[in-house]
N, CA, C and O atoms as a DFTB+ gen file, in Angstrom:
592 C
 N C O
     1  1     -13.846      -1.194     -47.956
     2  2     -12.971      -0.211     -48.113
     3  2     -13.106       0.306     -49.431
     4  3     -13.163      -0.478     -50.378
     5  1     -13.167       1.592     -49.609
     6  2     -13.006       2.331     -50.994
     7  2     -11.342       2.445     -51.200
     8  3     -10.395       2.361     -50.419
     9  1     -11.443       2.638     -52.403
    10  2     -10.061       2.767     -52.892
    11  2      -9.980       4.486     -53.253
    12  3     -10.995       5.179     -53.311
    13  1      -8.797       4.938     -53.445
    14  2      -8.521       6.211     -53.641
    15  2      -9.043       6.733     -54.728
    16  3      -9.528       7.851     -54.556
    17  1      -9.124       6.179     -56.084
    18  2      -9.806       6.611     -57.432
    19  2     -11.462       6.925     -56.703
    20  3     -11.963       8.033     -56.893
    21  1     -11.973       6.214     -56.150
    22  2     -13.541       6.142     -55.657
    23  2     -13.543       7.343     -54.969
    24  3     -14.275       8.260     -55.341
    25  1     -12.694       7.468     -53.856
    26  2     -13.002       8.926     -53.283
    27  2     -12.803       9.985     -54.101
    28  3     -13.565      10.951     -54.058
    29  1     -11.754       9.930     -54.943
    30  2     -11.535      11.018     -55.777
    31  2     -13.048      11.395     -56.569
    32  3     -13.698      12.437     -56.482
    33  1     -13.371      10.040     -57.436
    34  2     -14.604      10.532     -57.911
    35  2     -16.012      10.924     -57.153
    36  3     -16.915      11.635     -57.596
    37  1     -15.936      10.256     -55.888
    38  2     -16.655      11.054     -55.075
    39  2     -16.667      12.543     -54.777
    40  3     -17.701      13.211     -54.761
    41  1     -15.340      13.065     -54.519
    42  2     -15.277      14.574     -54.182
    43  2     -15.505      15.297     -55.326
    44  3     -16.106      16.366     -55.215
    45  1     -15.073      14.850     -56.605
    46  2     -15.712      15.356     -57.651
    47  2     -16.789      15.878     -57.952
    48  3     -17.027      16.847     -58.672
    49  1     -17.642      15.014     -57.212
    50  2     -18.966      15.526     -57.639
    51  2     -19.554      16.905     -56.952
    52  3     -20.728      17.276     -56.983
    53  1     -18.502      17.534     -56.359
    54  2     -18.533      18.712     -55.776
    55  2     -19.071      19.647     -57.084
    56  3     -19.970      20.467     -56.897
    57  1     -18.477      19.472     -58.379
    58  2     -18.736      20.392     -59.255
    59  2     -20.390      20.064     -59.913
    60  3     -20.919      20.691     -60.832
    61  1     -20.853      19.162     -59.314
    62  2     -22.314      18.882     -60.130
    63  2     -23.326      19.332     -58.982
    64  3     -24.531      19.329     -59.235
    65  1     -22.896      19.692     -57.815
    66  2     -23.819      19.932     -56.805
    67  2     -23.710      21.174     -56.558
    68  3     -22.694      21.552     -55.974
    69  1     -24.803      22.199     -56.967
    70  2     -25.252      23.591     -56.879
    71  2     -24.992      23.952     -55.433
    72  3     -24.278      24.928     -55.206
    73  1     -25.537      23.215     -54.377
    74  2     -25.534      23.640     -53.035
    75  2     -23.999      23.677     -52.417
    76  3     -23.454      24.540     -51.729
    77  1     -23.558      22.543     -52.870
    78  2     -22.025      22.567     -52.334
    79  2     -21.175      23.886     -52.869
    80  3     -20.392      24.627     -52.274
    81  1     -21.611      23.874     -54.119
    82  2     -20.544      25.170     -54.838
    83  2     -21.019      26.630     -54.206
    84  3     -20.313      27.630     -54.078
    85  1     -22.358      26.475     -53.862
    86  2     -22.778      27.836     -53.076
    87  2     -21.788      27.741     -51.803
    88  3     -20.724      28.358     -51.754
    89  1     -22.286      26.859     -50.736
    90  2     -21.564      27.090     -49.707
    91  2     -19.977      27.212     -49.859
    92  3     -19.351      27.995     -49.145
    93  1     -19.432      26.515     -50.687
    94  2     -18.024      26.941     -51.019
    95  2     -17.669      28.553     -51.274
    96  3     -16.731      29.150     -50.746
    97  1     -18.641      29.117     -52.209
    98  2     -18.419      30.676     -52.502
    99  2     -18.714      31.371     -50.948
   100  3     -17.934      32.191     -50.463
   101  1     -19.624      31.035     -50.441
   102  2     -20.111      31.559     -49.168
   103  2     -18.958      31.594     -48.047
   104  3     -18.737      32.453     -47.194
   105  1     -18.357      30.498     -48.294
   106  2     -16.974      30.270     -47.293
   107  2     -15.925      31.352     -47.937
   108  3     -15.209      32.077     -47.245
   109  1     -15.941      31.349     -49.117
   110  2     -14.850      32.319     -49.532
   111  2     -14.929      33.739     -49.273
   112  3     -14.015      34.493     -48.941
   113  1     -16.361      34.045     -49.507
   114  2     -16.814      35.451     -49.213
   115  2     -16.553      35.761     -47.832
   116  3     -16.033      36.812     -47.458
   117  1     -16.923      34.826     -47.086
   118  2     -16.581      35.131     -45.534
   119  2     -15.160      35.306     -45.396
   120  3     -14.750      36.225     -44.686
   121  1     -14.232      34.419     -46.078
   122  2     -12.737      34.376     -45.729
   123  2     -12.190      35.595     -46.307
   124  3     -11.346      36.205     -45.649
   125  1     -12.572      36.061     -47.509
   126  2     -11.952      37.056     -47.914
   127  2     -12.304      38.717     -47.304
   128  3     -11.716      39.774     -47.531
   129  1     -13.423      38.435     -46.516
   130  2     -13.875      39.512     -45.654
   131  2     -13.514      39.675     -44.513
   132  3     -13.836      40.678     -43.878
   133  1     -12.880      38.859     -44.096
   134  2     -12.228      38.427     -42.692
   135  2     -11.297      39.511     -42.351
   136  3     -10.712      39.927     -43.351
   137  1     -10.941      40.159     -41.144
   138  2     -10.351      41.017     -40.981
   139  2      -9.140      40.450     -40.453
   140  3      -9.287      39.521     -39.659
   141  1      -7.614      40.937     -40.821
   142  2      -6.419      40.397     -40.452
   143  2      -6.202      40.845     -39.029
   144  3      -6.098      42.066     -38.917
   145  1      -6.098      40.069     -37.791
   146  2      -5.938      40.423     -36.508
   147  2      -4.480      41.003     -36.415
   148  3      -4.138      41.503     -35.344
   149  1      -3.566      40.967     -37.509
   150  2      -2.272      41.463     -37.275
   151  2      -2.255      43.157     -37.656
   152  3      -1.985      44.191     -37.045
   153  1      -2.705      42.791     -39.028
   154  2      -2.442      44.174     -39.826
   155  2      -3.947      45.004     -39.553
   156  3      -4.055      46.230     -39.522
   157  1      -4.768      44.279     -39.416
   158  2      -6.237      45.349     -39.480
   159  2      -6.786      45.227     -40.666
   160  3      -7.990      45.426     -40.832
   161  1      -6.018      44.905     -41.580
   162  2      -6.638      44.825     -42.952
   163  2      -7.896      43.772     -43.239
   164  3      -8.070      42.787     -42.521
   165  1      -8.583      44.030     -44.146
   166  2      -9.640      42.972     -44.746
   167  2      -8.590      41.997     -45.686
   168  3      -7.599      42.355     -46.321
   169  1      -9.164      40.671     -45.538
   170  2      -8.040      39.801     -46.284
   171  2      -8.030      40.063     -47.748
   172  3      -7.059      39.754     -48.440
   173  1      -9.062      40.608     -48.213
   174  2      -9.348      40.868     -49.971
   175  2      -8.320      42.101     -50.287
   176  3      -7.705      42.313     -51.332
   177  1      -8.319      42.987     -48.848
   178  2      -7.536      44.025     -49.282
   179  2      -5.955      44.172     -48.586
   180  3      -5.296      45.208     -48.505
   181  1      -5.514      42.588     -48.041
   182  2      -4.252      42.969     -47.411
   183  2      -3.241      42.419     -48.503
   184  3      -3.464      41.383     -49.130
   185  1      -2.236      43.116     -48.657
   186  2      -1.103      42.868     -49.821
   187  2      -0.179      41.950     -49.315
   188  3       0.825      41.653     -49.962
   189  1      -0.405      41.513     -48.307
   190  2       0.594      40.138     -47.770
   191  2      -0.346      38.706     -48.284
   192  3       0.238      37.624     -48.221
   193  1      -1.505      38.731     -48.686
   194  2      -1.840      37.778     -49.270
   195  2      -1.819      37.859     -50.849
   196  3      -2.667      38.524     -51.444
   197  1      -0.932      37.238     -51.437
   198  2      -0.919      36.995     -52.846
   199  2      -1.982      36.603     -53.628
   200  3      -2.460      37.347     -54.485
   201  1      -2.389      35.494     -53.402
   202  2      -3.317      34.556     -54.080
   203  2      -4.142      33.975     -53.295
   204  3      -4.053      33.857     -52.073
   205  1      -5.140      33.522     -54.151
   206  2      -6.277      32.357     -53.744
   207  2      -6.539      31.397     -54.503
   208  3      -7.192      31.628     -55.520
   209  1      -6.142      30.199     -54.239
   210  2      -5.984      29.091     -55.078
   211  2      -7.350      28.324     -55.040
   212  3      -7.821      28.027     -53.943
   213  1      -8.039      27.975     -56.261
   214  2      -9.314      27.274     -55.936
   215  2      -9.232      25.998     -55.515
   216  3     -10.309      25.580     -55.088
   217  1      -8.162      25.075     -55.474
   218  2      -8.183      23.809     -54.646
   219  2      -6.823      23.306     -54.798
   220  3      -5.922      23.831     -55.452
   221  1      -6.774      22.150     -54.067
   222  2      -5.524      21.478     -53.984
   223  2      -5.628      20.233     -55.120
   224  3      -6.107      19.132     -54.849
   225  1      -5.052      20.637     -56.531
   226  2      -5.100      19.439     -57.424
   227  2      -6.415      19.148     -57.639
   228  3      -6.748      17.979     -57.444
   229  1      -7.263      19.948     -58.002
   230  2      -8.789      19.757     -58.356
   231  2      -8.876      18.924     -59.675
   232  3      -8.022      19.053     -60.553
   233  1      -9.995      18.017     -59.798
   234  2     -10.056      17.364     -60.932
   235  2     -11.631      16.919     -61.209
   236  3     -12.529      16.917     -60.367
   237  1     -11.725      16.573     -62.495
   238  2     -13.303      16.348     -62.635
   239  2     -13.790      14.769     -62.472
   240  3     -14.896      14.345     -62.138
   241  1     -12.592      14.053     -62.820
   242  2     -12.783      12.456     -62.968
   243  2     -14.182      12.218     -63.629
   244  3     -14.364      12.490     -64.816
   245  1     -15.008      11.785     -62.959
   246  2     -16.302      11.124     -63.866
   247  2     -16.985      12.444     -64.271
   248  3     -17.593      12.515     -65.339
   249  1     -16.899      13.414     -63.489
   250  2     -17.527      14.723     -63.634
   251  2     -16.861      16.003     -64.454
   252  3     -17.180      17.179     -64.276
   253  1     -15.744      15.460     -65.505
   254  2     -15.164      16.302     -66.184
   255  2     -16.129      17.499     -66.839
   256  3     -15.901      18.681     -66.585
   257  1     -17.038      17.152     -67.555
   258  2     -17.740      18.372     -68.010
   259  2     -18.183      19.463     -67.083
   260  3     -18.056      20.646     -67.396
   261  1     -18.724      19.061     -65.898
   262  2     -19.090      19.862     -64.928
   263  2     -17.795      20.722     -64.041
   264  3     -17.955      21.829     -63.528
   265  1     -16.651      20.010     -64.012
   266  2     -15.615      20.571     -63.725
   267  2     -15.019      21.766     -64.526
   268  3     -14.459      22.733     -64.009
   269  1     -15.219      21.564     -65.881
   270  2     -14.707      22.368     -66.982
   271  2     -15.382      23.482     -66.828
   272  3     -14.729      24.521     -66.916
   273  1     -16.936      23.584     -66.544
   274  2     -17.731      24.673     -66.390
   275  2     -17.269      25.350     -64.982
   276  3     -17.103      26.566     -64.885
   277  1     -17.108      24.587     -64.074
   278  2     -17.154      25.298     -62.429
   279  2     -15.771      25.852     -62.403
   280  3     -15.722      26.825     -61.650
   281  1     -14.587      25.562     -62.985
   282  2     -13.450      26.412     -62.621
   283  2     -13.614      27.893     -63.219
   284  3     -13.482      28.828     -62.430
   285  1     -13.869      28.135     -64.443
   286  2     -13.964      29.584     -64.827
   287  2     -15.025      30.327     -63.982
   288  3     -14.823      31.484     -63.613
   289  1     -16.184      29.637     -63.671
   290  2     -17.314      30.244     -62.966
   291  2     -16.821      30.724     -61.365
   292  3     -17.109      31.755     -60.758
   293  1     -15.970      29.558     -60.940
   294  2     -15.728      29.842     -59.376
   295  2     -14.191      30.870     -59.301
   296  3     -13.858      31.498     -58.296
   297  1     -13.548      30.844     -60.379
   298  2     -12.258      31.758     -60.422
   299  2     -13.010      33.111     -60.540
   300  3     -12.791      34.010     -59.728
   301  1     -13.808      33.236     -61.453
   302  2     -14.199      34.558     -61.664
   303  2     -15.088      34.978     -60.387
   304  3     -15.196      36.196     -60.242
   305  1     -15.699      34.222     -59.501
   306  2     -16.687      34.668     -58.429
   307  2     -15.409      35.004     -57.461
   308  3     -15.466      36.071     -56.850
   309  1     -14.379      34.257     -57.296
   310  2     -13.083      34.497     -56.194
   311  2     -12.780      36.044     -56.718
   312  3     -12.997      37.041     -56.029
   313  1     -12.150      36.059     -58.285
   314  2     -11.529      37.150     -58.714
   315  2     -12.760      38.576     -58.155
   316  3     -12.282      39.645     -57.776
   317  1     -14.009      38.400     -58.186
   318  2     -15.033      39.359     -58.018
   319  2     -14.645      39.639     -56.249
   320  3     -14.717      40.751     -55.726
   321  1     -14.317      38.625     -55.669
   322  2     -14.422      39.000     -54.007
   323  2     -13.317      39.338     -53.736
   324  3     -13.325      40.042     -52.726
   325  1     -12.044      39.135     -54.271
   326  2     -10.707      39.577     -54.095
   327  2     -10.052      40.248     -55.198
   328  3      -8.903      39.899     -55.467
   329  1     -10.699      41.307     -55.986
   330  2      -9.962      41.946     -57.165
   331  2      -8.374      42.210     -57.087
   332  3      -7.598      42.227     -58.042
   333  1      -8.092      42.400     -55.808
   334  2      -6.383      43.236     -55.650
   335  2      -5.666      42.047     -55.665
   336  3      -4.457      42.188     -55.852
   337  1      -6.124      40.786     -55.502
   338  2      -5.372      39.536     -55.308
   339  2      -5.321      38.706     -56.611
   340  3      -6.185      38.823     -57.480
   341  1      -4.207      37.810     -56.714
   342  2      -4.210      36.766     -57.779
   343  2      -5.118      35.706     -57.620
   344  3      -5.399      35.504     -56.439
   345  1      -5.747      34.857     -58.549
   346  2      -6.289      33.664     -58.306
   347  2      -5.458      32.757     -59.274
   348  3      -4.877      33.106     -60.302
   349  1      -5.555      31.189     -58.561
   350  2      -4.754      30.335     -59.231
   351  2      -5.630      29.076     -59.275
   352  3      -6.651      29.030     -58.590
   353  1      -5.262      28.047     -60.064
   354  2      -6.222      27.016     -60.424
   355  2      -5.531      25.865     -59.091
   356  3      -6.383      25.501     -58.281
   357  1      -4.422      25.447     -58.917
   358  2      -3.880      24.594     -57.843
   359  2      -3.611      23.312     -58.672
   360  3      -3.258      22.397     -57.929
   361  1      -3.663      22.989     -59.868
   362  2      -3.698      21.686     -60.634
   363  2      -2.365      21.184     -60.472
   364  3      -1.586      21.812     -59.754
   365  1      -1.941      19.953     -61.147
   366  2      -0.837      19.351     -61.232
   367  2       0.023      19.830     -62.601
   368  3       1.159      19.426     -62.846
   369  1      -0.805      20.854     -63.522
   370  2      -0.120      20.995     -64.856
   371  2      -0.542      19.984     -65.825
   372  3      -1.439      19.204     -65.505
   373  1       0.019      19.915     -66.997
   374  2      -0.024      19.007     -67.859
   375  2       0.794      17.669     -68.084
   376  3       0.684      16.743     -68.888
   377  1       1.719      17.970     -66.971
   378  2       2.807      16.713     -67.117
   379  2       2.016      15.603     -66.399
   380  3       2.438      14.505     -66.760
   381  1       1.208      15.532     -65.679
   382  2       0.690      14.334     -64.960
   383  2       0.035      13.629     -65.962
   384  3      -0.545      14.273     -66.837
   385  1       0.029      12.201     -65.986
   386  2      -0.767      11.427     -67.032
   387  2      -2.316      11.318     -66.740
   388  3      -3.008      10.454     -67.277
   389  1      -2.731      12.100     -65.999
   390  2      -4.158      11.983     -65.630
   391  2      -4.939      12.878     -66.479
   392  3      -4.871      14.106     -66.419
   393  1      -5.816      12.093     -67.413
   394  2      -6.375      12.680     -68.569
   395  2      -7.490      13.638     -67.861
   396  3      -7.784      14.688     -68.431
   397  1      -8.025      13.341     -66.803
   398  2      -9.220      14.037     -66.355
   399  2      -9.168      15.183     -65.649
   400  3     -10.089      15.751     -65.061
   401  1      -7.828      15.544     -65.759
   402  2      -7.383      17.042     -65.162
   403  2      -7.896      18.177     -65.948
   404  3      -7.857      19.286     -65.415
   405  1      -8.433      18.045     -67.294
   406  2      -8.657      18.712     -68.314
   407  2      -7.861      20.126     -68.278
   408  3      -8.439      21.195     -68.474
   409  1      -6.503      20.020     -68.014
   410  2      -5.740      21.160     -67.648
   411  2      -5.897      22.071     -68.784
   412  3      -6.237      23.233     -68.558
   413  1      -5.591      21.488     -70.520
   414  2      -5.655      22.379     -71.378
   415  2      -6.630      23.204     -71.389
   416  3      -6.326      24.341     -71.752
   417  1      -8.174      22.943     -70.996
   418  2      -9.380      23.537     -71.178
   419  2      -9.559      24.303     -69.880
   420  3      -9.892      25.485     -69.961
   421  1      -9.379      23.774     -68.751
   422  2      -9.419      24.984     -67.702
   423  2      -8.596      25.917     -67.389
   424  3      -8.940      26.910     -66.747
   425  1      -7.256      25.675     -67.863
   426  2      -6.461      26.650     -67.636
   427  2      -6.660      27.870     -68.514
   428  3      -5.932      28.841     -68.304
   429  1      -7.612      27.925     -69.519
   430  2      -8.179      28.980     -70.287
   431  2      -8.949      30.171     -69.586
   432  3      -9.296      31.239     -70.090
   433  1      -9.124      29.717     -68.301
   434  2     -10.172      30.616     -67.785
   435  2      -9.690      31.904     -67.635
   436  3      -8.565      32.092     -67.174
   437  1     -10.428      32.830     -67.979
   438  2     -10.306      34.306     -67.885
   439  2      -9.388      34.706     -66.500
   440  3      -8.239      35.136     -66.402
   441  1     -10.321      34.400     -65.573
   442  2     -10.208      34.963     -64.313
   443  2      -8.960      34.368     -63.847
   444  3      -8.393      35.139     -63.073
   445  1      -8.216      33.094     -64.065
   446  2      -6.996      32.693     -63.304
   447  2      -5.846      33.674     -63.871
   448  3      -5.776      34.029     -65.048
   449  1      -5.074      34.002     -62.983
   450  2      -3.860      34.873     -63.138
   451  2      -2.761      33.886     -63.427
   452  3      -2.032      34.246     -64.351
   453  1      -2.522      32.975     -62.988
   454  2      -1.263      31.969     -63.082
   455  2      -1.756      30.638     -62.929
   456  3      -2.953      30.527     -62.666
   457  1      -1.001      29.512     -63.054
   458  2      -1.064      28.187     -63.072
   459  2       0.155      27.499     -62.286
   460  3       1.241      27.357     -62.849
   461  1      -0.068      27.059     -60.908
   462  2       1.054      26.365     -60.377
   463  2       1.025      25.170     -60.905
   464  3       0.013      24.838     -61.521
   465  1       2.135      24.259     -60.778
   466  2       2.535      22.860     -61.221
   467  2       2.863      22.191     -60.109
   468  3       3.825      22.639     -59.485
   469  1       2.338      21.262     -59.702
   470  2       2.603      20.420     -58.880
   471  2       3.306      18.915     -59.262
   472  3       2.682      17.990     -59.781
   473  1       4.657      18.885     -58.911
   474  2       5.288      17.665     -59.630
   475  2       5.414      16.746     -58.525
   476  3       5.760      17.067     -57.388
   477  1       5.111      15.570     -58.924
   478  2       5.264      13.990     -58.006
   479  2       6.171      13.195     -58.862
   480  3       5.669      12.388     -59.643
   481  1       7.501      13.343     -58.797
   482  2       8.137      12.514     -59.728
   483  2       8.439      11.290     -59.031
   484  3       8.998      10.389     -59.656
   485  1       8.131      11.136     -57.771
   486  2       8.408       9.519     -57.313
   487  2       6.852       8.888     -57.398
   488  3       6.670       7.764     -57.865
   489  1       5.771       9.702     -56.913
   490  2       4.199       9.218     -56.997
   491  2       4.092       8.669     -58.397
   492  3       3.547       7.586     -58.606
   493  1       4.623       9.429     -59.383
   494  2       4.171       9.293     -60.904
   495  2       5.070       8.202     -61.574
   496  3       4.958       7.835     -62.744
   497  1       6.099       7.674     -60.544
   498  2       6.929       6.561     -60.959
   499  2       8.279       6.999     -62.035
   500  3       8.913       6.151     -62.662
   501  1       8.583       8.617     -62.102
   502  2       9.429       8.958     -62.663
   503  2      10.608       8.657     -62.252
   504  3      11.475       8.228     -63.013
   505  1      10.812       8.879     -60.774
   506  2      11.863       8.381     -59.861
   507  2      11.685       7.031     -59.013
   508  3      10.621       6.678     -58.506
   509  1      12.787       6.399     -58.949
   510  2      12.898       5.252     -58.005
   511  2      13.795       5.308     -57.182
   512  3      14.877       5.018     -57.692
   513  1      13.864       5.625     -55.806
   514  2      15.047       5.973     -54.753
   515  2      15.601       4.722     -54.811
   516  3      16.715       4.617     -54.296
   517  1      15.044       3.612     -55.373
   518  2      15.616       2.297     -55.047
   519  2      16.977       2.113     -56.484
   520  3      17.863       1.258     -56.453
   521  1      16.846       2.842     -57.280
   522  2      17.739       2.938     -58.491
   523  2      17.752       4.584     -58.801
   524  3      17.283       5.110     -59.811
   525  1      18.396       5.258     -57.698
   526  2      18.371       6.831     -57.583
   527  2      19.225       7.311     -58.765
   528  3      18.718       8.061     -59.599
   529  1      20.572       6.889     -58.876
   530  2      21.453       7.239     -59.929
   531  2      20.843       7.127     -61.489
   532  3      21.109       7.897     -62.412
   533  1      20.056       6.097     -61.529
   534  2      19.608       5.733     -62.744
   535  2      18.377       6.518     -63.037
   536  3      18.179       6.683     -64.241
   537  1      17.704       6.919     -62.417
   538  2      15.994       7.613     -62.562
   539  2      16.085       9.153     -62.265
   540  3      15.184       9.869     -62.701
   541  1      17.237       9.771     -61.468
   542  2      16.986      10.864     -61.318
   543  2      17.267      11.920     -62.499
   544  3      16.673      12.997     -62.444
   545  1      17.837      11.751     -63.190
   546  2      18.259      12.755     -64.167
   547  2      17.205      12.561     -65.168
   548  3      16.666      13.626     -65.468
   549  1      16.774      11.598     -65.738
   550  2      15.405      11.123     -66.632
   551  2      14.241      11.751     -65.933
   552  3      13.330      12.327     -66.528
   553  1      14.326      11.605     -64.604
   554  2      12.866      12.200     -63.812
   555  2      13.015      13.822     -63.992
   556  3      12.190      14.577     -64.508
   557  1      14.116      14.110     -63.504
   558  2      14.256      15.926     -63.665
   559  2      13.741      16.282     -64.947
   560  3      12.857      17.114     -65.149
   561  1      14.425      15.514     -65.912
   562  2      14.263      16.027     -67.448
   563  2      12.634      16.064     -67.593
   564  3      12.141      17.090     -68.061
   565  1      11.969      15.223     -67.295
   566  2      10.529      14.970     -67.448
   567  2       9.662      16.391     -66.593
   568  3       8.630      17.005     -66.865
   569  1      10.512      16.486     -65.651
   570  2       9.766      17.492     -64.725
   571  2      10.189      18.935     -65.285
   572  3       9.820      19.986     -64.761
   573  1      10.948      18.855     -66.332
   574  2      11.079      20.318     -67.056
   575  2      10.357      20.297     -68.180
   576  3      10.460      21.329     -68.843
   577  1       9.541      19.325     -68.692
   578  2       8.865      18.934     -69.641
   579  2       9.344      18.343     -70.819
   580  3       8.848      18.511     -71.933
   581  1      10.453      17.554     -70.518
   582  2      10.997      16.900     -71.883
   583  2      10.395      15.546     -71.533
   584  3      10.655      15.114     -70.410
   585  1       9.671      14.860     -72.291
   586  2       8.964      13.583     -72.100
   587  2       9.926      12.663     -72.756
   588  3      10.646      13.113     -73.647
   589  1      10.013      11.342     -72.378
   590  2      10.774      10.656     -72.813
   591  2      10.056       9.205     -73.514
   592  3      10.774       8.350     -74.034
């Protein structure tokens, strides 16, 4: 049985595999070119679609260099396919203790319009529901960027 970290390291190989990246962009091209069956508009022209997110909490792990190069390239490609819509990373931001998110570096990609922030106060052990009264307010402080 493999661990969660092993799975994430395996998944991060995406950034090192040109064929996987090509297939991903082919899929995005197909999706942005799809016609909305309700509005009749092509997705890339549909104002009800605000944004395209590169991934859900993407990370480089053991492939951080490839990830750091891949994010700007991918964001630029998506922006070219859907220039009327926003593009975002989809990462956890810099509050997480995971160094391999390379947040500071990848967030500077020119084609990224905004950066969402995923906060997991319980998963990151900032909040303990068994000690809710004691841990809630410190966890909220950390979530707002105040380190303890």
